[in-house]
matplotlib code that plots the C-alpha trace (Angstrom):
import matplotlib.pyplot as plt

x = [-13.3, -11.9, -8.5, -5.7, -4.3, -0.9, 2.2, 5.5, 6.9, 4.7, 6.3, 9.9, 10.0, 10.5, 13.4, 14.9, 14.7, 16.2, 19.2, 19.7, 19.9, 21.8, 24.5, 25.9, 25.6, 23.9, 23.1, 20.2, 17.8, 16.0, 12.5, 9.0, 6.4, 4.8, 8.2, 8.8, 7.5, 10.2, 12.9, 11.2, 11.1, 14.8, 15.6, 13.6, 15.5, 18.9, 18.1, 17.0, 20.2, 22.4, 20.6, 21.3, 24.8, 26.3, 26.6, 26.7, 24.3, 23.7, 20.1, 19.4, 17.0, 14.6, 15.2, 11.9, 11.9, 9.0, 8.1, 8.0, 4.6, 3.4, 2.8, -0.5, -0.3, -2.0, -5.0, -5.7, -6.1, -2.9, 0.5, 2.7, 4.3, 5.4, 3.6, 0.3, 1.3, 0.4, 3.7, 4.9, 8.2, 10.2, 12.9, 10.4, 10.3, 8.5, 5.4, 5.1, 5.5, 2.8, 0.5, 0.9, 0.1, -2.9, -4.3, -4.3, -7.6, -8.8, -11.8, -14.3, -17.2, -16.2, -18.0, -18.2, -15.6, -17.5, -18.2, -16.2, -13.5, -12.2, -8.4, -8.1, -9.3, -7.5, -4.4, -3.0, -3.1, -1.1, 1.7, 1.3, 2.2, 5.5, 6.4, 4.7, 4.5, 4.6, 1.4, -0.7, -2.9, -3.7, -4.4, -6.7, -8.6, -9.1, -10.0, -12.7, -14.1, -13.9, -11.6, -9.0, -10.1, -8.6, -7.0, -5.3, -4.2, -2.6, -0.8, 0.5, 1.7, 3.5, 5.4, 6.3, 7.6, 9.6, 11.1, 12.0, 13.6, 15.3, 18.8, 18.3, 16.8, 19.7, 22.3, 20.7, 20.9, 24.6, 25.3, 23.5, 26.1, 28.8, 27.8, 31.4, 31.6, 28.3, 29.5, 32.8, 31.0, 28.6, 31.5, 33.4, 30.4, 29.7, 33.3, 32.9, 29.5, 30.8, 33.7, 31.5, 28.9, 31.5, 33.0, 29.6, 28.7, 31.9, 31.2, 27.7, 28.9, 31.5, 28.9, 26.5, 29.2, 29.1]
y = [97.2, 96.0, 97.4, 94.9, 94.2, 96.0, 93.8, 94.4, 95.7, 98.8, 99.6, 98.6, 100.4, 103.9, 102.5, 101.0, 104.4, 106.1, 103.7, 104.4, 108.1, 108.2, 105.8, 108.5, 111.5, 113.9, 117.5, 117.6, 114.9, 115.8, 114.5, 115.2, 116.7, 113.3, 112.0, 114.8, 112.6, 110.0, 112.6, 113.7, 110.1, 109.8, 112.9, 111.5, 108.2, 109.9, 112.3, 109.4, 107.4, 110.5, 111.2, 107.6, 106.9, 110.3, 112.4, 110.0, 110.9, 114.2, 115.4, 115.9, 118.5, 117.8, 119.6, 120.3, 122.6, 125.0, 124.7, 120.9, 119.3, 115.7, 114.2, 112.3, 109.1, 108.3, 106.9, 110.5, 109.3, 108.2, 109.8, 108.5, 105.4, 102.0, 100.5, 101.7, 100.9, 104.4, 105.8, 107.3, 105.5, 108.4, 106.1, 103.7, 103.4, 106.3, 104.3, 102.9, 106.3, 107.8, 104.8, 105.5, 109.2, 108.4, 106.3, 109.2, 110.2, 113.7, 115.7, 113.0, 115.4, 115.8, 113.0, 114.3, 115.9, 119.2, 119.3, 122.2, 120.9, 122.0, 122.1, 122.6, 119.0, 117.5, 115.4, 116.1, 119.8, 119.3, 117.8, 120.5, 123.0, 121.2, 120.4, 123.2, 126.2, 128.7, 127.3, 127.0, 130.0, 128.8, 125.3, 126.4, 128.7, 126.1, 123.4, 125.5, 126.4, 122.8, 123.9, 121.5, 117.9, 115.5, 113.3, 116.2, 117.5, 114.2, 114.1, 117.6, 116.5, 113.5, 115.7, 118.2, 115.4, 113.8, 117.2, 118.1, 114.7, 114.3, 114.9, 112.5, 109.8, 110.2, 110.0, 106.8, 105.1, 106.0, 104.8, 101.5, 100.8, 101.1, 98.9, 98.4, 102.1, 102.0, 99.1, 100.9, 104.0, 101.9, 100.0, 103.2, 104.7, 101.5, 101.6, 105.2, 104.4, 101.2, 103.0, 105.7, 103.2, 100.9, 103.8, 104.7, 101.1, 100.7, 103.9, 102.8, 99.3, 100.9, 103.3, 100.4, 98.0, 95.5]
z = [54.4, 57.8, 58.5, 58.8, 62.2, 62.6, 62.7, 64.5, 61.3, 61.6, 64.9, 64.0, 60.7, 62.3, 64.3, 61.2, 59.5, 62.6, 62.6, 58.9, 59.7, 63.0, 61.9, 59.5, 61.8, 59.4, 60.2, 57.8, 56.4, 53.1, 53.3, 52.1, 54.4, 54.9, 56.3, 58.8, 61.7, 61.0, 61.6, 64.8, 66.0, 65.1, 67.2, 70.1, 70.0, 69.7, 72.6, 74.8, 74.0, 74.6, 78.0, 79.0, 77.7, 77.1, 73.9, 71.0, 68.2, 66.5, 66.5, 62.8, 61.4, 58.6, 55.4, 53.6, 50.5, 50.8, 47.1, 47.2, 47.6, 47.8, 44.4, 44.0, 42.0, 38.7, 40.7, 41.9, 45.5, 47.2, 47.1, 44.3, 45.6, 44.3, 47.3, 45.7, 42.2, 41.0, 39.8, 36.6, 35.8, 34.4, 32.9, 31.3, 27.5, 26.0, 25.0, 28.5, 30.2, 28.0, 28.8, 32.5, 32.0, 29.9, 32.7, 35.1, 36.9, 36.1, 37.2, 38.2, 37.4, 33.8, 32.1, 28.5, 26.3, 26.1, 29.9, 31.5, 33.8, 37.2, 37.0, 40.8, 41.4, 38.3, 39.0, 35.6, 36.3, 39.4, 37.4, 34.7, 37.3, 37.8, 34.2, 32.3, 34.7, 31.9, 30.4, 33.6, 32.9, 29.4, 30.5, 33.3, 31.0, 28.2, 30.7, 32.3, 28.9, 27.7, 24.8, 26.2, 26.7, 29.3, 26.6, 24.9, 28.3, 29.2, 25.8, 26.5, 29.9, 28.5, 26.0, 28.8, 31.0, 28.2, 27.3, 30.8, 31.5, 28.2, 29.5, 32.5, 30.3, 27.8, 30.6, 32.0, 28.6, 28.4, 32.0, 31.3, 28.6, 31.2, 34.1, 35.2, 35.9, 37.8, 39.9, 40.6, 41.8, 44.0, 45.5, 46.3, 47.9, 49.9, 51.2, 52.5, 54.0, 55.6, 57.3, 58.8, 59.9, 61.5, 63.5, 64.8, 65.7, 67.6, 69.5, 70.4, 71.5, 73.7, 75.3, 76.1, 77.2, 74.4]

ax = plt.figure().add_subplot(projection="3d")
ax.plot(x, y, z, "-o")
ax.set_aspect("equal")
plt.show()
């Protein structure tokens, strides 16, 4: 397929991200490994501004947890992202969440139920390592010997995810019953953020003579 011609949005997006970061003067920015370059661009922009107009912005560092890895989506190809439509909605109704997991791509070479599988290329296995780390050795063994089929593996993953996220899912249901509280928290946070952002904008405008 022919690649789409890039739009101005492709070039402006990193600048938008940089402004979202710099306006709050953070020391650290928690990101995934695939977002590291955005923090680097942000530092370059901040340093360039500081060199031209004087010390204004902090130069933030990226904060990347070593044990955190990029999660591949249910399509088994792209990273999990709403943009690709390949996510597992962790707060979706249970039936819907299970349906999303059952749609996951597994070992493409495993055609029949009794074919031995290769967990190292299986997307379900990647998530099992996160949600069922104590069962990894057993899952790997039974997958390679074909004792464990892909359907059963997906069902086990669904149960592991639901069990792990049970407290968060329960809390979300409770919060959804108290929307006034949610709006109050959001408004309070917005006030704090607006104050910090306004102070930085005033500082920047003063530096550039606006």
